[in-house]
N, C-alpha and C positions, 0 to 999 in steps of 0.2 A: 877490760872492755867494761864499761859504765851503763848499769841497765836500770831504767827507770820502771817502778811497780806503780801502774794507776790502778789501785785497786782498794777495798772498802775493808780495812781492819775491824769495822765494827761487825762485820758479817762473817759466820762461822765460816761459811763454804770459801770465803776468801781468804780467810785467816789458814784453813788446812792447803788451798793451792799456794799459800805463799810459804807454805813449810816445804812441798815439794819443788818450788822455786830452788828454796835456798839449800835443799841436799842437792840440788845440781850444782849450783854456785860453788858448794864447798868442793865439789870435785873438780871443777873445771880451776880453781884456785884463782884465776886471774880477772874474776868478777868482782865488781863492787855493785853492789844493789843499793838502791836510792828508793824511798817508798814516799808517793804521792798520795796524802790521805784524803779521801772523798767519803765522809761519814754519812750515814741515813740519819735522818732527824725524824723528829714527830713522836706518835703514841707507841705504847707498847704493841697494840692492836696497828697490824701495818697498813693501814686504810689510807697513808698519805704518801705521795711520792717523795723520792728523795730532792733536796735541795741541789740545785746544781753549782758547780764549782769549777773555775776557769783552770785549765791546763795552761800554765804558761812553758811552753817547750821550749824559748828562747832562753828561759833562764836556766834550763839544765843543759849541758853537753854529754847527751845520751849516745850511746853507738846503739841501743836498742831500747824497744819498749814493749811491756806486756800490761795489757790494760784490758778494762771492761769498760762498757759504752753506756756509762751511767749519766752522762750528761749531754745534751745538746753541741754545747760549746768545746768540750773537750772532744770528743767524737768528730765534730769537724776539724779541729786542729789536726788529729791523728791521719784523716784522710786525707790532707794536704803536706803531710812531712815524708821528707826523703829518708827518714831513719828508719830500720827495719822493724816492724811491729808485729805480735801476735797477740790476737783477740782471745778475750774468756766472754763464754757465753752470749753469742751474737745474736741469738734469738730475742733477746730483751734489751730493753733502753731502745738507743738511736744506732742500732747495728747495720740496720739496711742502708745506712749511709756509706758504708765502710765494708761492701761486699768483696770487695778486692783483696781485703786483709785477711789471711790465713788464721782460723779460731778453733778453741778447742770448748766443747759443751759437755755438760752431764746429760745422760741419757735416761730422758725422766718418764719414757714409757717402761723402762727396765726397773727403774725405782717402783712405779707402782706395781708393777708384777709381782715383784719380789714382797711385798707388803699383803697386798690381795692372795696371792698362793699361800703364804704361810696361814693366812686365819681361815681361808676355805679348808686348808689340810687338818687346823685344828678343830674343825667340826663347825664352826659359825655358818649359819643358814640366814642370817641377815647381815648386810655389811652398809658401811656408811661410808661417809668422804666429809673432811671437813676443811676446806680451803679457806682462801682470802679473795678479797674484791678483785677482778681483773683489772690492771692498769698495763701500761707500758712496761713496768718493772716485774710483774707477777704474773707474766704468762707460763711460768714454769708450773704455778699451781694449777693451772687451767690445763695444762698438757698432762699431770698426774691424776687430775680430777678424770680426764676422758679414758685415760688406761685402766684406771682403777674400775669405772663402769664397764668398760670392757670386758675385763675379767670377771666380772660380777655374771655380767651376761652369758658369757660364755659358760659359766658354770650354772646357768637358769636360776640365778638367786637372785632376789630383790633387794634393792639398796637404796639408799636415803643420801641426799647431798645438801650441806647447810647452804640455804639459799643466802648467796652472798652478793651486794652490788655496790658500787663506789657510792662511799657515804661521807663526803666532801661536809665537813663540818660536824659529823656526827660524831659524838663522844663514845669513848670505850667502854662506857658503864652501859650506854644503850645496846651497843653489839653485845654485850655480854648477856645481857636480859636476853636477846633474840637467841643467843649460844644455850643460854640454861633451857628455854622452852623448846629448842629443837632438839638437844639431849633427850630431855623428859619424855620427849613425844616419841623416840626411838623404840621399836620393838625389841625385847631384849631375851636373849643375850644377842649383844652385837658386837659385829668385830669393824672398829673404826680406824681408820686412815688419816691422820691430819698430813697437810701439805708440808708442812716442816715442824721443828721440833717446840718453836715458842706457839704455835697452833696447839699444836698436843699438849702443851701446859696448859692453856687455857681450858681444853677439853676435861683435862684432869680435874681442875679447878671446880668445873661446874658439876661432876659427878660429886666432889667432895660436899659442895653446898646443897645438892639434892639427895644426899644420903644414898648413892648408888656405887656398889661394889666393884672396884677393877682389880682384877680383869673377869671376876665372875659373870658381872651385869655388861661392863661395858670394857673390852678389850682395846686398848689403844697403841698405836704404831706411829712414831714420828719419822722424820727425815733429818739427817746433819749429824745425828749421833753428837751431838754437842755436851760434851763432858759434864760441863755445870749445871746444864739444865737437866739431863737424865738422870744425873744423882740427886739434886735439888727437887726433882719431881717426887709426888709419894702417890702411889709407889713408884720405884726407878723404872724410867720410861725405856721400852724397846724403840730402837731406832734405826733405820736404813743409813748405812756409812756410803756417802758418795765417793766415786773415784776422784774426789779432789786432789789429794796429793797426787795421784799420778796425773791428773790434768795439769799440776804446776810443774812438773818434772819434764814431762814431755812439751810443753809449751816451752820450757826453758830449753831443751834440747834442738827444738826448732829454731828459736830465735839463736841461737848456737851457729846454726847452719845457713841462716838468712845474713847473719852478720859475718860470715866467711864467703858471703857473695852466692852461696848456693839457692837454687829454687824451692818454694814450699812442694812436696807431691802432690798435696791437694788442698782446699780452699776449708772444707769442713769437717772436724774430726772430732767424733762423738765417744765418750768413755763410759763404759757401764759402772754401776756401783759395786763397790766391793764385796757387799753383803748386808745381812739384816742382824744386828745384835740382839739377841732376845732378852729382856729383863722383867722383871716381875710385872710389869703393865699388860702384857700380851700372854704372858708364859701360863695358859689354862687351856685345858682340853674341851670345849663345848660339847660333849657327847654325853648323853643320858645314859649310854650304857656303858657299867663299868668296865667290862671286859675289853671293849674297842678303846675306851680311853687309856687304859693300861697299857695296850698293845701298841698305841700311836705313840706314848711316852717313851716305852722301849726302843722301840724303831728309829725315832727322832735322837735317841741318845748313844745308839750303838749300831747304827744302820753302816756306817763306814768303818767298823770293825770286821767286815764281813761276815756276818750273822746270816744266820738259815731262818725259814720259817718255824724250824724245831725249836732255834733258841728263842722265839719268841713265845710259842707254845708254854716254854717251861718257865719262863719268867711270869706269864699270866697264872698258870697253874690251873687251867682248864684243857679240855681236851681239843685235840686238833679240829676235829669237826664243827663243834660248836663254837669256837674261836673264828674260823672261817666264815661260818654261817653268819653270827653275828657281825665280821667285819664287813662282809660284801653287802648286807642290807644296810648298814650306817654309812659306809663309805662309798660304795659303787664300784669295788675295786679289790682286789685278792691281795692278801698279807704279803705275798711274793711281790705283787706291782706296786706295792707301797714301799718294799725295801729298796727296790732299783728306784723307785722316783725320787726318793730322799739321795740314795747314792749318786744318780747324775747330777741331780741339782748343785751337790758339793764339788762334783767335777766340773759341771758348766762354771763355777764361780774360780775353780782354780785356773782352768784353761784362760778366763777372760782376765784375770786380777794379776796373775804371776807369770814367770817364764820357766816353771818347771816343766821338766822333761816331761813327755806322756806317761812313761813308766813310773815316776814318782807318782802324777796326778793318780793313775789307777792305783797304786798302793794306798795313797791317801784317802781314798773313796771308796775302798773296799774290795776292789777287784782283784782277782788273782792273777789274770793275764789281760795286757793291753788291746787285745782282738775283740773280746769280750765286750771292754768298755767303747771301744769304739764302734762296734756293732750297735751296741744299744745309743750310747750318744747319737748317732745318725738316726735313730728311729725316733728321740725323743724330741732333738733339735731342729732336724733334716740337713744337718752339717756335719761334717767329720770335724773333731778336735781341732786340727790344722784350719782348716776354713772357719771355723768359729773364732779361734784366736787370732786371726786376720781380720775377719769381720769387725770385732770387737775393739780392735785398733784402730781401724780405719773410719769407723762409723758408718 
């Protein structure tokens, strides 16, 4: 089988999708992969649309295609081909032209929730979001921004959003001046989510120029977990790992079915992120109370080992009544509730991103009994683990 990949190798998200496709192709053995490269051009600040490239399907004898809809001409060609096609991120670009093509997309709402909930759990009471101007290709930033705002509003916390607007012809230096002014204006300490790692890199650079401490004054989380950028950043950047490899693998599996003459079970599949990778840029507890800060740190590091409240009290070395009082006042919940929250979050990620049996999920999340996990999981998510796993697969 000859499979054409019309994806952008300059894009971190697409490169990871290609890895997932490659994993499936290696298992399939009879697949040959051909890459049609459609790079983004323009400034480091993503203020410009990609240049369009023409996808000449006649030049390829493809049995199947996996494509992102980044070009009007390419999308038009894909909409007319009789070759089986699986799309990537149909919400952006010219995806509306190919609504009949089954597609996989990342869950931008879940990505924003991961970042927001982590910052809130660390005690930040001021939140901020830094996105990019909305274009046909950057709607994912707007989706993450809206979901982040909803999390802040649900928690009753103030938030600020970097004011972006289409900036045709505007230099990146001018944009960076606006970013510097905005970061300077934020009330500190602030927990900040950037729409993707490149924007987070810009924020960290702004903090360096302004002499702001990261993460003590500005805690920063990006998206994509681009290993080059996260390690190049100073300090190293925390980032949400999207479910890109899973998108690639599942897209390849579906294409295999289509090439065998089967029909897609549905047209739109959404894949949850794998999780948040914590590095120095956000690894800080914005709690003035040292007892609470130490308790939060201990719970985050050991909750999935099956610890009890008594273990937290022992680690903080203060009386239980004192610690419970301080913790409830600062966080609005008990120590026991915080342990369970961290355990359920771990279980939720494992259920959504792995095929582990529920017994193994329970053990990994620190639960002695599957029934206990199932009961709490339903309380926190409104679904059983099986229902949640099915939903995470189908979108």
